[in-house]
Structures are given as C-alpha cells and as structure tokens.
N, C-alpha and C positions, 0 to 999 in steps of 0.2 A: 493446392497442397504441394509442399516441397518434396523433391525427389528424395528417395532413401539414400543414405550415405554409402550403401553397397549396391552395386549393380548385380543383383542376384541372378538375373537372366544371363548376364555375361559369365558369371561364375559357373553356371550349368553348362553353357556353351563351351567354355574353355576346358572344363573337366572332361566333357565328352570328346573333345578333339584330342586331348592328350592321353586319355586313358588307353591302355593297351587292350587289344581284343582278348577275349577269353579263349580257352582251349577249343579247338575245332571238334565238334561232335555232329553226328547225323541227327536229323530231326527225331528219329526214333530213340536214339541214345539220350538226347536232351530231355525228351519227354519222360524217359524212365528215371533219370536223375531227379527231375522235378517231382514226379509222383512219389518216389521213395522218400525224398526229403520231407514232403508234406506228411507222409504217413509216420515217419520216424519222429517228427516233431511232436505228434500227438502221443506216440508211445513214450517218448522221453518225458512229456508232461506228467504222465501217470507215475513214472518212476520217481521223478523229482518231488512231486507232492507227497508220495508215500514216505519218502525218506525225510524230507525237510519238515513235514507237517504244516506247510504253508498252503492255505486254501484261498483262492481268489475271493475277494470281498465285493467285487462289483461286476459290471458287464464283461463278458469274455473279450479278450483282446485278439485282434486278427493275427494270422500267421501269413507272411508273404515270402515267396521264393522268387528272388529277383536276380537280374544281371547287373553288371557294373554300372552302366548308364542310369538304370533305375535306382540303384543305391545312391548315386550322386544326386539325382533329382529329389528323392525323398529326404536326404540329409540336408540339402539346401533349404527345403521347406521347414525342416526342424530347426536349423540354425537361425532362420528368420524369427522364429518364435522365441528361441532361447536368448537371442541377442537383442531383442526389441528394446529392453530398457537401456542397454548400453548405446544402441543406435540413437535413441531419443536424446540421451545426454550429449553424445557427440554432435548431433544435429544442432543443438542449441549453441555449442561452442563454435561451429563452423559456419553458422548462418551469415550470409552475405559475402563469403569468401569466393573469389573468382575461380579458385582452384578446386572447388567442391565437386564439380562435374567430372573433372579429370581424376580426382581422388577416388570417387566411387567406382570408376572403371578400373583403376589400378588395383583397388581392394578386391573387386570382383575377380580380376585375373589371378591375384594372389591366392584367394580362397579356392578358386577353381583348380589351380595348379596343385595345391595341397590335397584336395579331394581326389584328383586324378591319381596321385600316388597312393593314397589310402584305399581307393577303390579296388586296387589290385591285391590288397593285403587282407582285408577284413573278411572273415569267414561267416560271421553272423553278428547280429546286433539287436539289442532291444532298444527300439527308438522311443524315447520318452517324450520328447517335445515335437508334437505334430499338430498342424492346424486341423480344424474339423473336417475339411474337405478330403483329407487323406483317408479318413475312415469311410467315406462315401464312394470312393473310387476303386473298388476291387481290392481292398486290403488283404483279401485271402490269397492274392498272388495269382490270379487267373492268367493263363497264357504261359508260353515257354520262356524262362528267364534267360536262356542262351540265345534266344531270338527276341530281343527286347521289345516290349510294347509299353511305351510310357503311359502312365495313368492320365486320364483325360480331364482331371479336375483342375487343381490350382496351376495356372500359368505361372512360370517362374517370376514374372514381373508384376503380378497382381498384388495389390495392397492387402495387408492383413488387418482385420478389424479386431483390435484388442478387446473391445467391449464384448464382441460376440464370443471370443475365446473364453471369457470368464463367466458367461451367462448360460441360462436355459438348460438344455438337455444334458444328461449325464452321459459322457462319452467314455469309451474304454480308455484305460491308461496305457498308452503306447502301443507299439506293434512289434512283433518279433519278425525280423527279416533274416533270411538265410541267403547268402550270395553264392548261387549255384556254381558259376564258373570258377570261383576261387576255391571252393571245396573240392571240385573235380580236379583242379590243378594241383592242390596240396596233396590229395590222396595219391595222385600219380607220381609226383616228385618224391614223396616220402616212401613210396612203395608199400602202402598199407592196404588192408582189406577195406574196400570201399564202404560196404554196409556198416562195418564196425566203426569206421572213422566218422561216417555221417551221423550215426547215433551218438557217438562221443561228443561231437560238436553240438548236437541238439541238446544234450544234457546240460552243457554249460549255459547256452542261451536260454533254455527254459528255466534255469535257476534264476537268472536275472528277471525273467518275466514274472516268476512267482514272487520275488522280492517286492516288486512294485505293485503287483495286483493284490497281494495278500496283506500288505502293510499300508493302510490308507493314507497315513501322514507322510510317507517317504518322499513322494514326488513334490509335495508342497514344501517340505523341509529343504529339499535340494534346490528348489526355486528360490526360497528365501535366502539361502546361503549365496547363491549366484548373485542375487540382487544386492546383498551386503558387500560382496566382492566388487561389484560394479560401482557401488556408492563410494567405495574407498579408492577408486581408480584416479590416479593423477593424470589429468588430460593436458598439462602444459606441454606444448610441442617440443620445446628445447629439452625439457627433462626426459620426455619419452624418447627423443632421438639419442640422447646420451645412453639411456638404458639399452636401446636396440644395439648400438655399437658395442657396448660392453657384453651384451648377451651373445652376439655373433662371435666375438673374440673368444669368449669362454667356451662356446660350442666347438669352435675349430680346434682349440687346444685339447678339449676333452676327447674329441674323436681321434686326433693325431696321437695323443699320449695315452689313449684308453683310460681316460679319467673317470670320475664317479658317474654312475649311470643316472643320478638324479639331476644332472645338469640339463635344463631345457629352457626354452623361451618362457614357459609359464612361470618357472621359478626365478629366472634371471631378471625378468622385467618387473617383478613384484615390488611394491612400495612397502615400507614398514607397516602401514595401516592395513595393507592387504594380507600381510603374512599370517596374521592370526586367523583370518577367515580361510585363507588357503590351506592352513594346517587342518582345519576342520573338514574342508572339502576333500583333501587328500586322504584323511583318515576314513571318511565315508566311502570313497571310491576304493580304497584299499580293502576295506571290509567286504564290499560288494563283490569285487573281483576275487578276493581270497575265498569267500564263501562258495562262489561258483566253481572255483578250482577244486575245493575240498569235496564238493558234492560229486563232481566228475570222478574223483578218485575213490569215493566211498561207494557210489552206485556202480561205477564202471566195471569192476571185477565180477559183479553178479550178472551183468547183461551184455558186456562187450568182451568176447572171448580173447581178443588180441590187445587188450587195453595196455598191457605192460610194454609191448612193442610200440604202440602208438605214442604213449607218453614219452618214452625215451627218444624217439625220433622227433617228436614235436618240440620237446624242450631244446634239443640241439638246433632245430630250425629257428626257434625264437632268438637264440644267441648268435646266430650267424649273420652273414651279410658283408658286402663290400664296404670300403671306407665311406663312399657316398651314401650308401644305404644306412650306415650307422649314423652319419651326420643328419640325415633326414629324420631318422627315428628320434634322435635327441632333440632336433629342432621342433618336432611335433609332439614331443612328450611321450613317445611310445616306449622308450626305455624305462621311463617312470612307471608305465603300466606293467611292464615285466617285473619290476621290483614289487609292485602291488600284488601280483599273483603270488610271489614267494612269501612276502611278509604277511599278507592277509591270510594266505592258506595256512601258514604256520600258526597264526593266532587261532583260527577256527579249529584246526586239528587239536591244538592243545586244550581248548575249552571243551570240545566235544569228548575228548578222551577222559577229561576229569569229571564232567557233569552231564554228559550225554547231549543229544540233540535238543531235548526239552529244556535243559538248563541253558544251552547256548541261545535258544530262541527268546530269552529275556532281552536280548539285544534289540529286538524289534518292538519293545513296549513303547518307547518314546524317544525323542532326540536326546534326552538326558541319559539314556542307557546305552547309547552308541559309545564305542571305545574311542579314547583320544589317541593321538599319535604315540605318546609315550606308552599308553596301555597296549597298543598293538605289539610293541616290543616286549611287553611284560603282561601276558595274559592273566597271571595271578593277581595283579593289581586290579584289573577289571573285575575279576570274579569277586574279589574282596569288597570292592565298592558297590557293585550291582547286586550280587547274590548274597553278600555277607558271609561268604564261605572262604576259609583259608585253605587254598589248594594244597594237596599232598605233594605236588610236584616240587622238585628242587628249584631254587631260584636260579 
C-alpha cells in the first residue's frame, strides 16, 4: 500500500512540540474546571434545545473536555477523514514521484504548525469528522485536560478504512470538545466571571451540536459539498504554485494595509470552478456560526448574569492581535469566520424577529431551504423564497 501523502504522525508531533503550554493550575483547580465544564455543557444543552426547538434525532454525541495536545490529536484524526477524497486524488497525481516522501513530511510539518497556532485559540468545537475509534476511546473526556492523557485508540499513523467508515453500526454524529486551558486563559485575560463565561461558551458549542444532531441531512450535505469542491480542484503544480504566490502577496498587503477581512488562502487559491461550490460552503458555515452567535445572545441574558460584559470584551478580543497574529488569522481563514459571526448573526436575528424561531427553523428542512450568500445579506429575499412571506421590515 502506498504511503499517505501527509505524514499525519509528524503533524501531531510537530503541533505538540510547538503548541504553548496552557495556564498553570493545581490539580485541584484543574479538576474543578473540568468538572464544571462538563456540568455546564449539559446545562447549556437544555437551554439550547428549549430555545431552538432542535431535538437530537440519533444517538447521543459525546462531550469531551480536553487540553491543547488532545485537541490537536483529535483534529488530525478528523482531518484525515475529511481530506481522504482529496488525498486520494493527489496520490494518483504524484504516484511514482521521487519527491513524494519528502512532500508528505513537509505537508505534515505545515499542518502541525497551523494546528499548533489554532490549539491555543480554540475555546470549543463540535468535531464533525471523526473515525469510529474516536467514539470508543473515552469520548466523554475522562481525565484532567490540563494534565493531558492522549486517547489510546487511533495511532496517528494508522490507516483509515473508508469502507468501515461508511458501513454497519450507527455512530453518533460528531463530538463536542471544550478546550479547558484556553477557556481558563480567556476568562483570566478578559477578567470575566468564570462560571458565566464557561456557560456562555457552552451555549455556542451546544448550538452547533444541536444543528448536526437534529438535522439528519446536514453532515451528509456538508460532505457532498466538500467532495464537489475537491472534484473542482486544479492539481496542476505550476498553476497551484502561481496561486500560492499570489495568495501570499495578497495576504501580506491585506495585513499591512488592513485590507478586506475576506482575504484568505481559501479564497485566494480558488479556481473559477471552485468558486460556485465555495460560495455555497461559505453560506452554510455563515449560517451555522451566525445561528450559534444569535442563540448565545438570545439565551444568554436569561441564564448568564454578566453576558453584556462578556460579549463586549469578547468582541474586542476577536478584533485584536499583533500584525503577525492578523496575518496568521487571514492565512488560516479565521477573519472570514469572524465575518461569518457578524453576517450570519444579523441574518438569523432578522428572520427570528420577523417570523419567530419556528419560522426560522424552516431553514433546516432541506439543502434547498438554506440561504444563499446573497440571501444572507437580504433576509427578506430568503423569507419570500422559502416562506412565501413578504417581510414587513424595510429593505
């Protein structure tokens, strides 16, 4: 069997070497943080389901409280699943090349370096693409996340059996992960009430969990769009090299001149054929992020006493950072995510204000009822198309 084009084991090793250690806490303090995060995740689940009316349709998904190295390890496992079609396509193109072995190590280092940066930023995440063994190895987050204990299941270098992923037993859809050291660090630097901040974060991540567990077609639709994006990928090395150079130049200029926040490698490298698919993917992710942000603000005032203070400080934190930090955010597409919070949140708030949560939930009926990118900027157009309702809001 040919070696995979990415040295996933090296990606994990690189990230773990580069990632900064979390805040120092005693074992008792660490255990208290872990215990409260687990409890608040369950509390948040109830609040989110009551407000959104999204009820899980399948097996319960696990909740994990993890540290930075464990977040890296599980995300590498998920990346291997999500990128398997692309890796297969690239493998066919590179078969027989003497540089393949070197390339897979370089790619592993690059991925590991990016994950090391992200591992210090992410507060929580609903992990959609996980191999089956991830659900078998303590997905409930046993152990203290500030004193990491890697899961004993999938070795980073083991091969994934694509047939096994698609077959047999019905597995939960994803896993909710809360990165304890990052939450502890954020609440300390923001100077917010720890209990309130932890519940606030859990509300956001539980909304993502509800989206994918209550809408059975959503994960499959996301997978199909990613597959379509890969199918449209231009793999000609010279063309790709030109796009990389152009993307880096655009990114440097954007960071230096405080240019448009939408500039990222994801957008700068796209081909014309990919642009149509990418528009749909971005519209979907904007909806999902905006919905989670809107739920936080709708539920927060009822259950998080200091939510106004948290929101103000957290929004300021999102927009801050050094020039290097801004460059990395744009490189990895994180500024695009910040824009998604704003535009998606505005869309959801406008629809809910006009037709209520029940009317908004028509968005989950099928892929055809998802908003397009133009409709995200014009909620009335979506309501007219999907609900047949001409909104009273001004254009």
